[in-house]
C-alpha positions as CSV (number, residue, x, y, z in Angstrom):
1,M,31.2,46.3,-194.2
2,I,32.3,44.6,-191.0
3,Q,30.1,41.7,-189.9
4,S,30.5,41.6,-186.1
5,K,31.1,38.3,-184.4
6,L,29.6,39.9,-181.2
7,P,26.9,42.1,-182.5
8,N,25.2,42.5,-179.1
9,V,28.3,43.4,-177.2
10,G,29.0,47.1,-176.5
11,T,31.0,49.0,-173.9
12,T,31.1,47.1,-170.6
13,I,29.3,48.4,-167.6
14,F,32.6,48.6,-165.8
15,T,33.9,51.1,-168.2
16,V,30.7,53.1,-168.1
17,M,30.6,53.3,-164.3
18,S,34.3,54.0,-163.9
19,K,34.0,56.8,-166.4
20,L,31.0,58.2,-164.6
21,A,32.8,57.9,-161.2
22,A,35.7,59.9,-162.5
23,E,33.4,62.5,-164.0
24,Y,31.6,63.1,-160.7
25,K,34.7,62.4,-158.5
26,A,32.8,59.6,-156.8
27,I,34.0,56.9,-154.6
28,N,34.4,54.0,-157.0
29,L,33.2,50.8,-155.4
30,G,32.1,49.5,-158.8
31,Q,35.1,48.0,-160.6
32,G,36.6,45.1,-158.7
33,F,40.2,46.1,-158.0
34,P,42.0,46.7,-154.7
35,G,42.3,50.3,-153.6
36,F,45.5,49.8,-151.6
37,P,49.1,48.8,-152.5
38,M,50.5,45.3,-152.8
39,D,53.3,44.1,-150.5
40,V,56.4,46.1,-151.2
41,K,58.5,42.9,-150.9
42,L,56.8,41.5,-154.0
43,G,57.8,44.5,-156.0
44,E,61.3,44.3,-154.7
45,L,61.5,40.7,-155.8
46,V,60.4,41.7,-159.4
47,E,63.1,44.3,-159.4
48,K,65.6,41.7,-158.2
49,Y,64.9,39.4,-161.1
50,I,64.9,42.2,-163.6
51,R,68.3,43.2,-162.4
52,K,69.5,39.6,-162.5
53,G,68.6,39.5,-166.2
54,F,65.5,37.4,-166.2
55,N,64.0,39.4,-169.0
56,Q,63.6,37.2,-172.0
57,Y,60.7,34.8,-173.0
58,A,59.7,32.4,-170.3
59,P,58.9,28.8,-171.3
60,M,55.5,28.6,-172.9
61,Q,54.0,26.7,-169.9
62,G,55.6,29.1,-167.4
63,V,58.8,28.9,-165.4
64,A,59.4,25.6,-163.6
65,E,60.0,27.2,-160.2
66,L,56.5,28.8,-160.1
67,R,54.7,25.7,-161.4
68,N,56.4,23.6,-158.7
69,V,55.4,26.0,-156.0
70,L,51.8,26.0,-157.2
71,S,51.7,22.2,-157.4
72,Q,52.8,22.0,-153.8
73,K,50.3,24.6,-152.7
74,I,47.3,23.0,-154.3
75,E,48.2,19.5,-153.0
76,R,48.7,21.0,-149.5
77,L,45.3,22.8,-149.6
78,Y,43.1,20.6,-151.6
79,G,44.7,17.1,-151.5
80,H,45.2,16.8,-155.3
81,R,48.6,16.8,-157.0
82,Y,48.8,18.4,-160.4
83,D,52.0,17.5,-162.3
84,P,53.9,20.8,-162.6
85,D,55.2,20.0,-166.0
86,A,52.1,18.6,-167.7
87,E,49.1,19.9,-165.8
88,I,49.8,23.6,-164.8
89,T,50.2,26.5,-167.2
90,I,50.9,30.2,-166.3
91,T,48.5,32.6,-168.0
92,A,48.0,36.3,-168.7
93,G,45.4,36.5,-166.0
94,G,42.3,34.5,-165.3
95,T,40.3,35.9,-168.2
96,Q,42.9,34.7,-170.7
97,A,42.9,31.2,-169.1
98,I,39.1,31.1,-169.4
99,F,39.1,32.2,-173.0
100,T,41.8,29.8,-174.0
101,A,40.2,26.8,-172.2
102,I,36.9,27.5,-174.0
103,T,38.6,27.9,-177.3
104,A,40.5,24.6,-176.8
105,L,37.4,22.5,-176.1
106,V,34.2,24.2,-177.5
107,H,33.3,23.4,-181.1
108,E,30.6,24.7,-183.4
109,D,27.1,24.1,-182.0
110,D,28.4,22.8,-178.7
111,E,26.3,23.9,-175.7
112,V,27.9,25.3,-172.5
113,I,25.8,25.6,-169.3
114,L,26.3,28.8,-167.4
115,F,24.8,30.2,-164.2
116,A,23.4,33.7,-164.1
117,P,24.3,36.2,-162.7
118,A,27.6,35.5,-164.3
119,Y,30.9,37.4,-164.9
120,D,30.7,38.9,-168.4
121,C,33.7,37.1,-170.1
122,Y,32.2,33.6,-170.3
123,A,29.4,33.9,-172.9
124,P,31.3,36.0,-175.5
125,A,34.1,33.4,-175.5
126,I,31.6,30.6,-176.1
127,E,29.9,32.6,-178.9
128,L,33.2,33.5,-180.6
129,N,34.0,29.7,-180.8
130,G,30.6,28.9,-182.3
131,G,29.1,27.5,-179.1
132,K,25.8,28.2,-177.5
133,P,25.5,29.5,-173.9
134,V,22.7,27.7,-172.0
135,W,21.6,29.6,-168.9
136,V,20.5,28.5,-165.5
137,N,19.4,31.3,-163.2
138,L,20.6,31.2,-159.6
139,S,17.8,31.6,-157.1
140,Y,17.7,35.1,-155.4
141,P,18.6,36.0,-152.7
142,E,20.6,32.9,-151.8
143,Y,21.9,32.5,-155.3
144,K,21.8,28.7,-155.0
145,I,22.0,26.3,-157.9
146,N,19.0,24.1,-158.6
147,W,20.7,21.0,-159.9
148,N,17.5,19.4,-161.2
149,D,17.4,22.4,-163.6
150,V,20.9,21.6,-164.7
151,R,20.0,17.9,-165.3
152,R,17.1,18.9,-167.5
153,L,19.4,20.9,-169.7
154,V,22.1,18.3,-170.2
155,N,22.0,16.6,-173.6
156,H,24.2,15.2,-176.3
157,K,25.3,18.7,-177.3
158,T,26.5,19.7,-173.8
159,K,30.3,20.1,-173.9
160,M,31.0,22.1,-170.8
161,I,29.6,23.5,-167.5
162,I,31.2,26.7,-166.2
163,I,31.1,27.3,-162.4
164,N,32.5,30.2,-160.4
165,S,33.1,30.0,-156.6
166,P,33.4,32.1,-154.6
167,H,31.0,33.8,-157.0
168,N,31.2,37.1,-158.7
169,P,28.9,39.1,-158.4
170,S,26.8,37.5,-155.6
171,G,29.6,36.8,-153.1
172,T,28.2,33.3,-152.4
173,S,30.2,30.0,-152.4
174,M,29.4,26.5,-153.6
175,S,29.2,23.9,-150.9
176,A,30.7,20.4,-150.9
177,D,27.2,19.1,-151.6
178,D,27.0,21.3,-154.7
179,M,30.3,19.9,-155.9
180,R,29.1,16.3,-155.4
181,E,25.9,17.1,-157.4
182,L,28.0,18.5,-160.2
183,E,30.3,15.4,-160.0
184,K,27.2,13.1,-160.4
185,I,26.1,15.0,-163.5
186,V,29.5,14.9,-165.3
187,S,30.8,11.6,-164.1
188,G,31.0,9.0,-166.9
189,S,30.1,11.7,-169.5
190,N,32.1,13.7,-172.1
191,I,31.2,17.0,-170.3
192,F,34.1,19.1,-169.2
193,V,34.0,21.5,-166.2
194,L,35.6,24.9,-166.2
195,S,35.9,26.1,-162.7
196,D,36.7,29.8,-162.1
197,E,38.3,30.0,-158.7
198,V,40.1,33.3,-158.8
199,Y,38.8,34.2,-155.3
200,E,39.8,30.9,-153.7
201,H,41.6,32.6,-150.8
202,I,38.8,35.1,-150.1
203,V,36.4,33.0,-148.0
204,F,34.8,34.3,-144.8
205,D,33.3,33.1,-141.5
206,S,35.6,30.1,-141.2
207,G,34.4,28.7,-144.5
208,Q,36.4,26.3,-146.6
209,H,36.8,26.8,-150.3
210,Q,35.5,23.8,-152.2
211,S,37.8,23.6,-155.2
212,V,37.1,21.0,-157.9
213,A,40.6,19.7,-156.9
214,R,39.1,18.3,-153.7
215,F,36.9,15.9,-155.7
216,P,38.9,13.3,-157.7
217,F,36.3,12.5,-160.3
218,L,35.6,16.2,-161.0
219,A,39.3,17.0,-161.2
220,K,39.7,14.4,-164.0
221,Q,37.3,16.4,-166.2
222,S,38.0,19.9,-165.1
223,F,40.1,23.0,-165.8
224,T,40.6,25.1,-162.7
225,V,41.5,28.8,-163.1
226,F,43.3,30.9,-160.4
227,S,44.5,34.5,-160.2
228,F,47.6,36.0,-158.7
229,G,46.1,39.5,-159.2
230,K,43.1,38.8,-156.9
231,T,45.4,37.2,-154.3
232,F,48.2,39.6,-154.2
233,H,46.5,43.0,-154.9
234,N,48.0,43.5,-158.3
235,T,45.3,43.0,-160.9
236,G,47.2,45.2,-163.4
237,W,49.9,42.6,-163.7
238,K,47.3,40.2,-165.4
239,M,48.9,37.0,-164.1
240,G,47.0,33.8,-163.4
241,Y,47.3,30.1,-163.9
242,I,45.2,27.1,-165.0
243,C,45.4,23.4,-163.8
244,G,43.9,20.4,-165.5
245,P,44.5,16.8,-166.5
246,A,47.5,16.3,-168.9
247,E,45.3,15.3,-171.9
248,M,43.2,18.5,-171.5
249,M,46.3,20.6,-170.9
250,V,47.8,19.5,-174.2
251,E,44.8,21.0,-176.0
252,F,44.9,24.2,-173.9
253,R,48.6,24.7,-174.7
254,K,48.0,24.3,-178.4
255,V,45.9,27.5,-178.2
256,H,47.8,29.2,-175.5
257,Q,51.1,29.2,-177.5
258,F,49.4,31.1,-180.3
259,N,47.4,33.7,-178.4
260,V,49.9,34.5,-175.6
261,F,52.8,32.1,-175.9
262,S,54.4,33.1,-172.5
263,C,53.9,35.5,-169.6
264,N,56.0,38.0,-167.8
265,T,59.3,36.3,-166.9
266,P,60.6,38.4,-163.9
267,V,57.2,38.5,-162.3
268,Q,57.0,34.7,-162.5
269,Y,60.3,34.2,-160.7
270,A,59.3,36.8,-158.1
271,L,55.9,35.1,-157.4
272,A,57.7,31.7,-157.0
273,E,60.0,33.1,-154.3
274,Y,57.2,35.1,-152.7
275,M,54.9,32.2,-152.4
276,E,57.4,30.1,-150.5
277,D,55.9,31.9,-147.5
278,A,52.3,30.4,-147.4
279,S,51.1,33.1,-145.0
280,K,51.1,35.5,-147.9
281,Y,47.9,33.9,-149.2
282,L,46.6,32.1,-146.1
283,S,46.1,35.4,-144.3
284,L,43.8,36.7,-147.0
285,P,40.4,35.5,-145.5
286,E,41.0,37.4,-142.2
287,F,42.2,40.5,-144.1
288,Y,39.2,40.7,-146.4
289,E,36.7,39.6,-143.8
290,A,37.7,42.6,-141.7
291,K,37.1,44.9,-144.7
292,R,33.7,43.3,-145.3
293,N,32.8,43.8,-141.7
294,C,34.0,47.4,-141.8
295,F,31.8,48.2,-144.7
296,L,28.8,46.4,-143.2
297,E,29.2,48.2,-139.9
298,N,29.2,51.5,-141.6
299,I,26.0,50.9,-143.6
300,R,24.1,49.5,-140.6
301,E,22.0,52.6,-140.3
302,S,21.2,52.7,-144.0
303,T,18.0,51.7,-145.7
304,F,19.8,49.2,-148.0
305,H,19.4,45.5,-147.2
306,V,22.4,43.2,-147.1
307,V,22.7,40.1,-149.2
308,P,25.2,38.0,-147.2
309,S,28.6,37.6,-148.7
310,S,30.6,34.5,-147.9
311,G,33.5,35.2,-150.3
312,T,35.1,37.5,-152.9
313,Y,35.5,41.2,-152.2
314,F,32.0,42.1,-153.2
315,Q,29.0,42.9,-151.2
316,L,25.4,43.0,-152.7
317,L,23.0,45.6,-151.3
318,G,19.3,45.6,-152.1
319,Y,17.5,48.9,-152.4
320,S,13.8,47.8,-152.8
321,G,13.0,49.8,-149.7
322,L,14.3,53.0,-151.3
323,S,13.1,52.9,-154.9
324,D,11.4,50.8,-157.6
325,E,13.6,52.2,-160.3
326,K,15.8,50.0,-162.5
327,D,19.1,49.1,-161.0
328,T,21.0,50.7,-163.9
329,D,19.2,54.0,-163.2
330,V,19.8,53.7,-159.5
331,A,23.5,53.0,-160.0
332,I,23.8,56.1,-162.2
333,R,21.7,58.2,-159.8
334,L,23.9,57.2,-156.8
335,T,27.0,58.2,-158.7
336,R,25.7,61.6,-159.8
337,E,23.7,62.6,-156.7
338,Y,25.7,61.0,-153.9
339,G,29.2,60.5,-155.3
340,I,29.4,56.7,-154.9
341,A,29.7,54.2,-157.8
342,S,28.5,50.6,-157.9
343,I,27.6,48.0,-160.5
344,P,23.9,47.1,-161.2
345,C,23.5,43.3,-161.0
346,S,21.1,43.1,-163.9
347,V,24.0,43.4,-166.3
348,F,25.2,40.0,-165.2
349,Y,22.1,38.3,-166.5
350,P,21.4,37.5,-170.2
351,G,17.9,38.8,-169.8
352,N,18.8,41.7,-167.5
353,N,16.9,40.3,-164.6
354,D,16.4,43.2,-162.1
355,E,16.3,42.1,-158.5
356,K,16.9,45.7,-157.3
357,V,20.4,44.9,-156.2
358,L,23.7,46.7,-156.6
359,R,27.3,45.3,-156.2
360,F,29.9,47.1,-154.2
361,C,33.6,46.3,-154.0
362,F,35.0,46.6,-150.5
363,A,38.6,46.0,-151.4
364,K,39.4,49.5,-150.4
365,E,41.1,51.4,-147.6
366,D,39.1,51.5,-144.4
367,A,38.7,55.2,-144.4
368,E,37.2,55.0,-147.9
369,L,34.8,52.3,-146.7
370,R,33.7,54.4,-143.7
371,R,33.1,57.4,-146.0
372,A,31.1,55.1,-148.4
373,G,29.1,53.9,-145.4
374,E,28.3,57.5,-144.4
375,I,27.1,58.3,-147.9
376,L,24.9,55.2,-148.3
377,S,23.4,55.8,-144.9
378,S,22.4,59.3,-146.0
379,V,20.5,58.2,-149.1
380,R,16.8,59.1,-148.9
381,W,14.5,59.1,-151.9
């Protein structure tokens, strides 16, 4: 008989809702992936490097050309230089980077502080490595961190704090004050920070992304995870990267070499050349802010209430004025009766806290967003 290492984990809500959306031919604003093509030029660059014969294993840490470009980019944006040889590793997406970082640092009975609602890959990785997730709930509807709550939970077993900004699912972002509070907590301690920053370039309303790389003391104790897929509209490529101090990266690579070893070679060369033009990622805030605004404009007449989104490509909508049903039931009902799929936010909490809120992805074509707005505006229960 199999003794499961994750006995409480079943099929993810993303799989459930996507299957339901397909069954009812619904507009799928549930799973977070772009509904439009990536830049043709990037595809052409991949083909170029395939034809040039760059088709064998890449170096374990990633091709030098890409790591150099990334080092320059981070220094230019955030003022911190990561050594491209010792402090940057190319990964098979952000999720693999997160899993590997946790595996490298978390030991049996270590505690890891998480903030709920949280993306669903963090806690299972901790549990698989014998660690214990310790939860702090973000305050609805602002989804702010109470740092005094964090301080109360820190003890000799605390090995890591995981943050995510811009934040999935809420669409909120951590401020510079938040980062300074975190810095005070971990400074002088043996606590590591794992910062999930895969939506770094999707920040709205003239906001500035507060990377841990901006804060020298934090950067010394942090892994920072980024995603090419979120930035360049090609999530199916599963390409990302992680940055951190050399002594931490040594431990990361010990694990990385045995669960992935290396990542897609021609894609890495293509990304290195493509990113020489900084506008390819610096234009992203304007692009996605226009999509957010398109979605909001088209639900203006609906009875849903908007929870402001300052980043990511997700928009939370509350439905307390429509129904007192569980959010999981409402999400299913919207898909079946109205043909629009979302994700219920309770699934992002360990205790399934139900704030009567659904998450919608607006990384879609404008015509689809307008149609989604029409549907949501027609909902009457």
